[in-house]
N, C-alpha and C positions, 0 to 999 in steps of 0.2 A: 053949707059946705058940700061940695061936689063929691060924688062917690069915689072918684079917682084920688082926691086928696085924702079922704078918709082911709082908703086902702093903703095909700103910701104912708100915712102917719101910723097906721096899725103895724105895717111891716117894719118900719124904722123903730118903733117902740118895742116890738117883739125882739128884734135883733139886739137892741141895747140891753133889754132885760136878760136875754139869753147869755150875752157876753158878761154882764155883771154877775149873774149867777155862777158862771164858770170861774170867774176871778175869785169870787167869794169861796166857792167850794175848793178851789186849789190853793187858797191862802196866798194869793199874789199872782204876779204875772210871770213867774219863773217857769211855769208849765209850758209857755209858748216857745221856750228855747228848745224844747224837745219836739221831734217830728210828730209824735202821737198827740201832743197837746194842740199843735197847730191844725192837724187833721180833724180833731174833735171839734175845734172851734169852727172850722169851715163847714163841717157836717151839721153843726147846730144852727149856723146862720144861713145856710143855703136855702131853706124854705122861704125865709123872709126876703132874701135877695130875689128869688123867683117871683114872689108876690109883688115886690117893688118894681121889678123889670116888666112884669105883666102890664103895668100901667102904660108902658110905651108900645108894647107889641099887640095887645088885645083891644 
């Protein structure tokens, strides 16, 4: 497996785990209807998005 594929899979797995933990901790998806919940989700997933996007830019 190439390093780029490994980094992409790690980033995607991390983002999925982070979102799953937020849904579990908030007891459902209702927290996304609030601005704070959406911003927290974006803040949590942002590092993984940067890692994934780095595959194309670096």
